[in-house]
N, C-alpha and C positions, 0 to 999 in steps of 0.2 A: 565173587572174585577175590583172591587173597590180596592183602595189603602188600605194598612194595616197601621193603625195609632196606635201609642203607647198611651195607655189610660192615662199614666202619663204626656203626653206632652200637653201643652195648645194648644187650637185651633189656636191661633195666630201664633204658630210655625209650623203648619202643612204644610204650603206652602213651607217650607224649607226642608221638608223630601222627600227622593226619593220615587217615586211611584213604585208599583209592576207591573210586566208584566206576561202575560200568560206563563205557562211553555212550553218550547220547546218540540215538539213532532217529532220523527223521524219515517218515514215510509220506510221500506225496501221492495222493490218489487223483488221477486225472479222469474226469467224467464228461461225457457229452451224450445225452439222451439214453443213458442206461439206467433209468429209474428203477427198472425191475431187478437190477443186479447190484446197484451201489450200496444198498443197505447191508446185505450180507458181507460185501467186500469191506465196508467200514467196520463192521463188528469183528471181522477176522483180525483186524489190527488191534482193536480194543481187547481181544482175548489172547494176545501174545503173552507168553510166560516170561518175557524179558521185561525187567522193571523200568528201564530208563529210555523211554521213547516218546516222540511227539508225532502228530499226524496233521497234515494240511490237505484238505480236500479242495480241489480246483474244479469248479463246475464251469464248463465252457459253452455259454450260450445255449443251454439245453432248452428245448421247447416241450418236453414231456413233463412228468411229475418229479423229475430228479431233485429239484430244489426242495420240494416239500419232504421228500424221503430223507434227504441229507439233514434237513433241520430237525425232523422228528427223531432220527437216529441219534444225532448229536446232542439232543436235549438231555439224554441220560448219561452223557459222557463228560468228564472233567474239562472245562473250557481252557484250563491252563495247558492241556496236552493236545486238545483237538480243536482245530480252527478251520474255518471255511472261507474260500474266496470265490466270488462269482464274477466271471468275465462276460463281457458283452459280445465277445467274438470267439469263434473257434479257429485258432490259428494253426491247427495241425498238431500232431502228436508231440513232436519235440518242442516247438515253441510253447505249447500249453504247459508242459512240465517245467520248462525253464522260466516261465512267468512267476513261479513261486521260489526260485532258487535264492533270491535275496532274503527270503524269510526263513530259510533253513538254518537251524541252530546246531544240528547234530554233526558229529564227526563222520558218521556214515549216513548214506542216503539210499533209499529204496523208492523207485517210481513204480507204483502199483496201478495197473489198469483196472478200471472199476467193474469190468465184467469178470475179473479173476478174483481169487481170494487166497489168503495165506493160511497154512497150518499153524497151530499155536507156537511151535518151536522154530519157526522160520528165522526170526531175527536173532534169537539166541544161538542158533546153529551157525549162522554166518559170522556173527561177532566172535564166537569161539574159534572158528577157523582162522580168522585174521589175527587174533591174539596169540594163537599157538604156533603160527607159521614162522619160519625163519626168514621170510621176505616180506616186504611191504607192498603187497600186490594192490593195484588200484581197484580191482573188482573181484568179486566172488560170485559163483553161480551154483544153484541147485537144480535138481530135476523138478518136473511137475507131472501130476496126473492130468488126463484130459477128460473133460465132462461136457455134457450138452447143455442146452438152455434150461432144462429142468433139474440139472444137477446129477443126472445119471452118468456113471463112469463109462467112458469110451475106451480108455487105454491107461495103463499104469505108468506110462512114461511119455515124454516128448521125444520122439525118436531122433529129431535133429540134434538134441542135446547129447544123446548117447553116442554121437560120433567121437566123443572124447576118448572112448575106450580104444580107438585106433591109435591113440597117442601113448597110452601107458596101460599095460595089462595090470588090473588090480590084483594084489596079493591076497588070496583067499584066507591066509592065516593072519593077516594084519587087521588091527582094529582101527587103523587110520582111515578116515573118510575123505580127507582132503588131499588133492594132488595139485602141484604147481606146474603149470605149462608156461615156460619162459617166453619172452617176447621174440626170441629167434624163430619160433614157430610162426610162420607168415600168416597173419590175419587178413592180409589184403590179397588173397587169392579168392575169387568169387565162391568157389565150392567149399572153402574152409569156413565152417561154422560149427562151433562146439558149445555155444551158449544156449540157453532156453529163450523164453520170451522176456520182454521187459520186466514182468512181474517176478521173475526168478533171480534177479541180479541185485547185488548190493555193491555200491560204489563208495570209495572214500570221497567225502564231500569236497575236499580241497582239489581233488583231481577233476571232479565234475565242474567245478568253477574254472579251473585253469583251461579246460578243453571246451568250454561253452562257446558255441558258434554265435556269430552275430545274426540274430533273428528279430523279426518284428511282425506285428499283425498285418502289415500292409506290404511287407517285402515280398520279393519273388522267391521265397524259400521253398524248396521242393517238398511238397506235401507228403511224398512217400517215405521221406527219411525220418525214421523213428528213433526213440531213445536207445533201443537195443542195437539196431543196425549201425548207428553212428558211434555211440559211446563204447560199445563192446569191442568193436574192431580197433578204434583209435586208442583207447586206454590200454588194450592188450599189447599193441605193438610198442608201447612205451614202457610197460612194466609187467606184463604177463597176467595170468588169470589163475585164481584159486578155484578149482573144480571140486565140488563137494558131492559125494555119492549119495543118492537117495532123494526122493520127492519131498518137498517142503511147501507145496502149494498146488493150486488147481488152475489149469488153463482152460477157459470156457470156449467151446466151439458151438456157436449158436446160429451161424449162417449169415448174419448181417455184418460180419467183420471181413473186410477184403482179404486180410491175411489168414483167415481161418474159415473160409466159406466152402471148403470141401468136406464131404463126409469122411468119417474115419471109424474104424473098429479094429483095435489092436495096435494102433500107433504107427503104421507104416505108410499110409497114404500121404501124398503131398498135402501140405496144410491149406494152401489156398491157390486161387487162380490169379496170379499177378506176374508181371514181367520181372524176373529176378535180375536180369542183366541191367534193366533200367534202374532198379533199386540200387544195385551195387555201384553203378556209374555215378548216380546222383550223390550217393553217400561219399564216394571217393572224392568227388569235386568239393563237397562241403569240408571234408577233412583236410584236403590240401590247402584250401583257402584259410581255414582256421589255423593250421600249422604255421602258415606264413604270418598271419595277422597277430597271433598270440604267442609268438616265439619267445619273448622274454618271460611270460608267465609259465610257459611249458618248461623252458630251461631251468627256471627257478625251482620247479617241482621235481624234475627228472634228471637234470644235468645235461651238459653239452653232448656227451657221448650217446646217451639214449635218444636225445632229440635227433642227432645226425643219423643214427641207425633207423629210426622211425621214418625220417624224411626219405632216406634211400628206399625203404620198403614201399612207401606210398608212390614215389615217383617212378618206380619200376614194378608197379603192381601186377602188370601182365607178364613180367619176365622172371620174377623170383619164385622158384618152386618151394623154397624153404627147406629146412633140414629134414631128414628122415622122420616121419611122424613118431615112430616109436622111440627114436633117439631124443626127441624133444621132451618127453614126459619125465618128471622127477617127483617121486613120492616124498611128501613131507613127513617128518616124525612129529607126532602129537602125543 
């Protein structure tokens, strides 16, 4: 990444100025009883071609060989960049990830499910999109291929992510891979989903902290609310989403995950057998509660106008159709 030079400083003085560094990225790997997958997942982080990252592995009360696999894999990795936390409870997808939020040092955050893995260019691709964009989007997303338990490829895309093509037709002559979908596109219509799974998303850490809901191991927090279903919808309605064309990781469909227990070949089958209305309503309830309880933090990050617009969108989630999908897409110049 090039150094930032003060235009008012003479070239003769440039060598005396400090150079810039790539922003630190933190990857949180959340694991519970996926000992057969967590090793390759962890190594996919270690093999990133981005130089400035750290990784926190959160093992949540696993009863299989997960802990041994994590310790054996991390034995060959630098302890300054790779750390493990072992929880005595499995609090659910979102609470498990948030349990490590206070330890995050990076400006950007990736929550990686331990049954998935990243391609080597994942982190660099996301950071480049954020650095090149003309907006400070709270999150970015890439596509994923789909694989089975043995790693055999099932589909070259996650079809639910490909719904973003309805928002903006890609220009076949353009080399730009990122498009910005503004918050005016309503993320609180149940059928509106343009993101991939949790493992395909990068968040600005300050946004993740500002929007963190109140959770606890013994609270009645709805177990079905995940990092993706909660953070993607809520962060988007406050600041929009950077959508990056192309797959940068793998989503594993192994049959024992509620969200991906359907078979698939070619990418068009429903991902899992779960109540989508129940998930949406539970997520909406958590978001409304957080919006009220964390108002000062959210206004500090996004401002009064964005907060008010997001609040209107959530409170009328069943009533606002949003603008024309194609009108909402805006290509970024990179």
